N, C-alpha and C positions, 0 to 999 in steps of 0.2 A: 200220306208219306212224303209226297213231292209238292213243293210250293208251285204256284202257277207262274211266277215270274221266271223268265229265262235265266237271269243271273243267279237267283237262289237255287234253281234246279241244277245248274251246271256246277255250283259249289258242292252240292250234295252228291251229284253224279261222280265227281272226281273222288270224293271220299268213299263212296259206296260202290263204285263200278266193279271192283273185283268180286265183291259179294253178290252183286245184282246180275251182272252180265256175263262174267266168265265162270262157267260152272265148275271148272277144275279148281278154281280158287275157293269154292264154297266148302270144300272138304277139309275139315280140321283133323288133326291127328286122332286116330281112333274111330273116325266116322266110317261107316260102311259105304262103299262106292255104290252109286245108284245110276245105272245106265239102262234106259228103257228102249223098246223097239217100236218103230212106227213106219210110216210110208211117205215117200215122195210120189205124187200122182203121175210123174213121168216114169214109165210108160203104162204100168198095169192099172192105173186109175184114171187114165186120160179121158175115157169115154163115159165115166160115171157122173151123173148129176149130183148135186150136193147131198140130197137125202139118201141116194143109193150109196154114195161114198161113205157117209157116216155109218150107215147100216152095215156095210161090208167091213169097215174097220172094227166096228163093235163085235161082229160075228167072229172075226179072225183074231181079235184081241190085239190088234195093232192100234193102240189108243192115242197115238199122236200123228199128226199129218202136216206135210208141207204141200200147199196148193200151187201147182205149176201154172203160170199164165198161159192163156190160149186154150185151156182144156174145158171139158164139158160142164164143169161145175161153175164156170163163168164168174169167178170172184175177181173182178177187174176194177181198175180205177174209175171207170165210167158208171159204177153203181151209184144210185141215189142214196141220200141219207136213210130213207126208209128201207131200201134194199139191203143196206149195210146192217141195219138193225136186225133184219130177218136172218142174215147169215150168222151174226153173233148169237142169236137165239137158238138156231139149229145146233150149234156146238154146246151152248150152255145147257140145253135140254138133254144132252147125251154125255157119256163118259169119255168121248173123244176130244182131245185137246187140239185146237188149231195153233200150231207152233210157229209157222213161218209161211210167208208168201214167196214163191219162187219166181222172181222176175227174171228177165233175160237181158237186163241192162249191163253194159260194160263201159270201160273208161279208157281204152287204149287208143282211140281214134286220133290221128293227128289233125283232123278237121275240127276246129274250135266249135263250129255250130253243131256238129253231131255230138260232140262231147257234152256241150251244154244241154242239148235235148235229152240225152241219156240221164244226166244228173237230175233234170227237172222231172222226168218220168219216174225216176227212183223216188223222188220226194213225194210224188203222187201215191206210189205204192206204200211209202211209210205212213202217210195219212190213212190210207185204206187199212193197212195192217192194224193200226191203233183202233180204228173204228169197228173192225170186225172181231176184235179180241185176240189178235195174234201177238206174237212177241218180237217179230223181226222180219227182215227182208233179205232174201238171198240175192247177191249180185255176182258178177264175174269180172275177172281182170281185163281182157280175155286173150290178148295177143301181144306180140312184140313186132310191130309192123316193120317191114323191110324199108331200108333207107332212113330209118330213125334210130339214133343211138339208144340201145336198150336202157341205159341209165336215165335217159330223158323220159322214156315211156313209163318206166318204173316210178319215177318221181311224180309224173302226171297222175298215174293211177292212185298212188298213195295220197296225194293232195286232194284228189276227188273224194276218196274215202273219208278223209278228215272232214271235208265239207259236209258230207252226208251224215257222218257220225255226230257232228254238232247239231245238225238239223234234227236228227232222230232223237236226240236227248230230250227235246221238248215233248216227245210222244212216248217216252219210255220204251224205245225200240232198239234192237240190236241190228247192225249192218253185218251180214255174214258173207265173207268173200269165199266163194266156192273155188277150190283148187282145180282150175279148169283151163282147157284150151292150150294156146301157145305159151301160157305162163304156168303150166301145171307142175313144173319142177319145184320142189319144196324150197330149194335155194333161192329161186326167184320170188316165191311167195314171202319168204323171210325178208328179202330186201324191200318188198312192197310194204310189209308190215312195220319195218323199221322207219318208214316214212309216215305210214298211217298209224300214228301214235294215239289217236283219240280212243278213250276207253270204251266207246260204244261200237268199235269196229273189231270184229273177230274173224277167225278162220273157220270155214266149213270144210273139214277133211273130206276128200272125194273118192278115196280108194282107187287111185289110178295105178297102172302097172309101173309108171315112173317113180312111184313112192319108194320102190326098192332100189333105185339107182344109188349106189354108194351105201346101201344098208337102210332097212326100214326104221330101225331104232334111231339112227343118226338123223334121218329126215324128220321123224316124229318129234324129236327133241328140239328141232329148229323152230317149230311152231307151237309146241306144247303149252307155253304160257298164254297163248292167244286163242286157244280153241274155244269155239262158241257152243251154244246150246245144242246145235244140230250137226250131225255127221252123216254124210251120204255113203252108203255101201251098196255094191252090186249084190246079186244073188250070192248067198254065203256058201254055196257049193260051186262057185265059179273057180275052175282050176287055175293054178299059177299065181294066186295071191295068198299071202300068209295070214289068213283070217285069225287063226288062233294067236299068233304073235301080236296082231293088232289089238285083239281083245285084251290080251295080257298087258300091253302097253297102256291102254286106256284105264284099266283097273289099277295098275301100279301108280298111275298119275292121279288116282282118286278123283276121276272125272265124274261129274254129275251132268247128265244130258241125255240125248236121244240119238240112237243109230236109226236112220231112216232109209228104208229099202228103196233104192232108185234102180229098179229092174229095167233091163232093155232087151233088145232082140225079139224073137218070136214069142207071142203070148202063149202061155201054157194052156192046155185044153180046159183046165179048171183053175181059174185064177184064185178062187176062194181057198181051195185046198193048197194051192201053191203058196199062198200067203201064210197059211197055217204052218206049212212045212218050213218056210223060212224063219218064222218065229221060233219054232222048235229048235232049228239049227242055232239061232242066236242064243237061246237059253242054254244050250249045251256048251257053246263057246264061253259064255260068261260063267257058267258053273265051274268049268275047268280052270278059267282064269282066276277065280276067287277061291279055289280049293286050297 
């Protein structure tokens, strides 16, 4: 589908980006929305090696996963080509889809050397993601440093994302900006994305309490056209967050992608049962949203 030369790829990428990379754009009038449920390995999957993780996802029917860096599955940029092939085969031999690699890289630092290091590390994750059969890399904004004009930091983050989006195009990967940290207000994310116009750059909704500041729907609409394949959600029985409203907004947007459980706090006594319980809550939310 994609030519090997960079120039030809980018021409096709610009033409096909909405259909390839932004799931909400995939839905034509009359299409049934398709939102599936999976797992971010932070925190409930942090101590599972890769075979255990895949087995537990298969058992619980959370059939898509984002692998967080530094965790026990050890899918990191230092893997050899042979080790990358093994990781890819683990997923190919199972019904579980490797959706994303969860890097911890960010682009707000006023230190040029640190910024460049984080960009280069992200490029290494992009190559790894392509090699192991994943579809993209999660990154973070991640702050608005004191003593620096917010507009300057926002522009720096946006330009960094454009650099990475262009690099990722050669690997058919999506750069997913997690709504996180000191940049977690959706109004700030919108400003970043107004700079980060490359079609390979998308937003990873993160289900923060600040999503409700000024109204959930209003904030959702700020980034709706740029939502990527993956969305992070906390436990769906966490009080204080309008989970049903969020589900309805995603369905109305005709989004096609994955809600990935990013559970935190104290581990449940039985993580397998807890994952099943969360999947059932997700199914109820979506059933009501599509009724």
